[in-house]
Backbone as a chain_set.jsonl record, in Angstrom:
{"seq": "MCCDTHIDKKYGDSLLMAKIGVEAYGREISKEECLPMDFKGRPMKSYIFITPKGFDLDNDLDYWITKSIH", "coords": {"N": [[25.301, 2.841, 22.863], [27.211, 0.934, 25.03], [27.611, -0.118, 27.674], [26.147, 0.4, 31.046], [24.964, 1.662, 34.195], [22.339, 0.522, 36.306], [19.713, 1.099, 38.647], [17.882, -1.224, 40.056], [14.727, -1.572, 41.058], [13.11, -3.9, 41.58], [15.019, -5.923, 41.862], [16.623, -4.849, 43.783], [19.135, -3.573, 43.932], [22.099, -2.122, 42.406], [22.709, -2.6, 39.073], [24.827, -3.788, 36.398], [24.358, -2.94, 33.146], [24.743, -4.372, 29.941], [25.333, -4.406, 26.512], [25.611, -7.093, 24.67], [25.106, -8.577, 22.461], [23.159, -10.943, 20.476], [24.099, -13.572, 20.01], [26.057, -13.905, 22.018], [24.525, -13.533, 24.263], [22.945, -15.862, 24.454], [24.88, -17.545, 25.387], [25.797, -16.3, 27.918], [23.605, -15.741, 29.541], [22.946, -17.927, 31.181], [24.562, -17.841, 33.246], [25.015, -17.477, 36.867], [25.173, -14.792, 37.836], [23.975, -13.281, 35.998], [21.182, -11.619, 34.533], [18.127, -11.403, 32.673], [17.603, -8.517, 30.657], [14.876, -6.749, 31.274], [12.505, -4.449, 30.751], [9.848, -4.085, 30.033], [8.379, -6.331, 30.313], [9.239, -8.015, 28.48], [12.173, -9.713, 27.537], [15.152, -8.294, 26.29], [17.117, -9.515, 23.874], [19.729, -8.719, 23.174], [20.851, -7.409, 25.157], [21.953, -7.559, 28.616], [21.66, -7.873, 32.157], [23.941, -7.584, 34.822], [24.604, -8.769, 38.073], [25.982, -7.373, 41.001], [27.787, -9.184, 42.028], [28.928, -10.261, 39.706], [30.497, -8.309, 38.725], [32.203, -7.113, 40.508], [34.882, -7.375, 40.914], [37.831, -5.994, 39.353], [38.795, -7.587, 37.034], [36.412, -8.903, 36.359], [34.727, -6.805, 35.77], [36.081, -5.666, 33.605], [35.932, -7.817, 31.768], [33.123, -7.776, 31.069], [32.894, -5.183, 29.862], [34.723, -5.318, 27.765], [33.498, -7.427, 26.256], [31.177, -5.946, 25.608], [32.068, -4.033, 23.834], [32.987, -5.352, 21.625]], "CA": [[25.574, 2.5, 24.25], [27.657, -0.521, 25.275], [27.224, -0.552, 29.012], [25.708, 1.489, 31.827], [24.403, 1.081, 35.469], [20.778, 0.572, 36.396], [19.291, 0.759, 39.846], [16.762, -2.017, 39.788], [13.839, -1.69, 42.29], [12.681, -5.287, 41.758], [16.203, -6.733, 42.338], [17.056, -4.199, 45.023], [20.498, -3.241, 43.93], [22.648, -1.49, 41.249], [23.046, -3.641, 38.151], [25.402, -3.47, 35.255], [23.631, -3.282, 31.94], [25.695, -4.593, 28.906], [24.846, -4.8, 25.167], [26.568, -8.13, 24.307], [24.691, -9.269, 21.141], [22.238, -12.076, 20.577], [24.954, -14.843, 20.195], [26.668, -14.034, 23.473], [23.412, -13.537, 25.236], [22.593, -17.206, 24.658], [25.832, -18.243, 26.256], [26.003, -15.704, 29.15], [22.373, -15.656, 30.352], [22.862, -19.039, 32.071], [25.499, -17.518, 34.498], [24.245, -17.127, 38.016], [25.196, -13.469, 38.022], [23.309, -12.575, 34.79], [19.719, -11.55, 34.468], [17.505, -10.837, 31.44], [17.193, -7.131, 30.679], [13.427, -6.814, 30.92], [11.844, -3.208, 31.203], [8.457, -3.989, 29.738], [7.805, -7.686, 30.262], [9.827, -8.92, 27.34], [13.668, -9.576, 27.579], [15.804, -7.836, 25.056], [18.066, -10.513, 23.632], [21.116, -8.29, 22.931], [21.253, -6.746, 26.504], [21.894, -8.39, 29.772], [21.919, -7.273, 33.41], [24.881, -8.338, 35.659], [24.567, -8.417, 39.39], [27.236, -6.88, 41.554], [28.643, -10.301, 42.192], [29.541, -10.48, 38.517], [31.399, -7.226, 38.337], [32.841, -6.462, 41.743], [36.331, -7.391, 40.714], [38.362, -5.346, 38.141], [38.834, -8.472, 35.911], [35.061, -9.207, 35.948], [34.153, -5.617, 35.022], [36.803, -5.614, 32.362], [35.272, -8.819, 30.884], [31.843, -7.231, 30.477], [33.111, -3.997, 29.057], [35.344, -5.854, 26.548], [32.422, -8.074, 25.585], [30.243, -4.952, 25.097], [32.642, -3.198, 22.745], [33.371, -6.165, 20.485]], "C": [[26.036, 1.043, 24.375], [27.475, -0.966, 26.629], [26.857, 0.684, 29.845], [25.246, 0.771, 33.247], [23.007, 1.336, 35.436], [20.492, 0.304, 37.878], [17.94, 0.097, 39.706], [15.886, -2.131, 41.079], [13.389, -3.15, 42.633], [13.839, -6.175, 42.325], [16.77, -6.132, 43.651], [18.526, -3.741, 45.066], [20.917, -2.624, 42.571], [23.051, -2.724, 40.332], [23.875, -3.006, 36.968], [24.645, -3.859, 34.084], [24.648, -3.377, 30.795], [24.893, -5.051, 27.615], [25.991, -5.799, 24.67], [26.191, -8.805, 23.054], [23.865, -10.477, 21.438], [23.048, -13.461, 20.745], [25.529, -14.998, 21.445], [25.64, -14.116, 24.508], [22.987, -15.017, 25.548], [23.586, -17.977, 25.448], [25.886, -17.668, 27.713], [24.82, -15.711, 30.075], [22.271, -16.894, 31.361], [23.775, -18.859, 33.316], [24.575, -17.051, 35.617], [24.222, -15.571, 38.195], [24.605, -12.617, 36.976], [21.777, -12.779, 34.866], [19.255, -11.048, 33.169], [17.321, -9.322, 31.627], [15.713, -7.05, 30.286], [12.786, -5.513, 31.544], [10.347, -3.269, 30.993], [7.883, -5.314, 29.554], [8.223, -8.558, 29.26], [11.371, -8.751, 27.351], [14.076, -9.119, 26.258], [17.058, -8.772, 24.903], [19.466, -10.006, 23.309], [21.68, -7.73, 24.236], [21.113, -7.796, 27.677], [22.201, -7.538, 30.982], [22.953, -8.186, 34.216], [24.78, -7.889, 37.031], [25.914, -8.04, 39.925], [28.311, -8.022, 41.749], [29.54, -10.64, 40.913], [30.447, -9.374, 37.934], [32.158, -6.476, 39.4], [34.29, -6.373, 41.607], [36.699, -6.735, 39.346], [38.32, -6.287, 36.856], [37.422, -8.796, 35.437], [34.505, -7.989, 35.229], [34.714, -5.462, 33.699], [36.239, -6.615, 31.316], [33.998, -8.373, 30.267], [32.055, -6.106, 29.606], [33.734, -4.458, 27.695], [34.307, -6.575, 25.712], [31.364, -7.153, 24.964], [30.756, -4.12, 23.982], [33.053, -3.98, 21.542], [32.169, -6.859, 19.845]], "O": [[25.39, 0.098, 23.921], [27.19, -2.149, 26.816], [27.164, 1.82, 29.483], [25.178, -0.45, 33.385], [22.489, 2.184, 34.709], [21.011, -0.697, 38.372], [16.965, 0.73, 39.301], [16.31, -2.737, 42.063], [13.311, -3.545, 43.796], [13.613, -7.053, 43.158], [17.316, -6.843, 44.494], [19.08, -3.549, 46.148], [20.097, -2.623, 41.653], [23.638, -3.704, 40.79], [23.649, -1.854, 36.597], [24.279, -5.029, 33.971], [25.428, -2.431, 30.689], [23.991, -5.888, 27.64], [27.104, -5.401, 24.326], [26.986, -9.621, 22.589], [23.879, -10.982, 22.561], [22.668, -14.334, 21.526], [25.542, -16.103, 21.988], [25.859, -14.723, 25.556], [22.714, -15.375, 26.694], [23.235, -18.95, 26.115], [26.007, -18.449, 28.657], [24.998, -15.69, 31.293], [21.506, -16.801, 32.321], [23.731, -19.634, 34.271], [23.565, -16.377, 35.414], [23.215, -15.092, 38.716], [24.696, -11.391, 37.02], [21.222, -13.831, 35.179], [19.987, -10.268, 32.56], [16.904, -8.903, 32.707], [15.35, -7.253, 29.128], [12.55, -5.49, 32.752], [9.613, -2.577, 31.699], [6.98, -5.484, 28.734], [7.734, -9.676, 29.102], [11.812, -7.617, 27.167], [13.488, -9.461, 25.232], [17.938, -8.766, 25.763], [20.361, -10.84, 23.173], [22.897, -7.602, 24.373], [20.295, -8.716, 27.667], [22.939, -6.56, 30.861], [22.802, -9.407, 34.249], [24.858, -6.679, 37.245], [26.924, -8.384, 39.312], [29.519, -7.812, 41.643], [30.646, -11.174, 41.002], [31.041, -9.489, 36.862], [32.669, -5.375, 39.201], [34.915, -5.435, 42.101], [35.996, -6.896, 38.348], [37.89, -5.868, 35.781], [37.217, -8.957, 34.234], [33.874, -8.127, 34.181], [34.005, -5.169, 32.737], [36.096, -6.283, 30.139], [33.786, -8.558, 29.068], [31.385, -6.057, 28.575], [33.302, -4.02, 26.628], [34.252, -6.331, 24.507], [30.738, -7.49, 23.959], [29.968, -3.541, 23.235], [33.434, -3.397, 20.527], [32.325, -7.587, 18.865]]}, "num_chains": 1, "name": "protein.A"}
């Protein structure tokens, strides 16, 4: 899996979930639209959640899909 959507009850909206790798995670997690992927109280360092603000434009969504498949 490279990316998917997730309805997050805690956040209250649909999130984009992307597998971006450990190295990219370190760079991307500081962005305002990025959240750690945390299902069991411990973030998964290769995956990230992106809020709708971060993927509402085609170019933004394309950025995350491209990052997920490379």
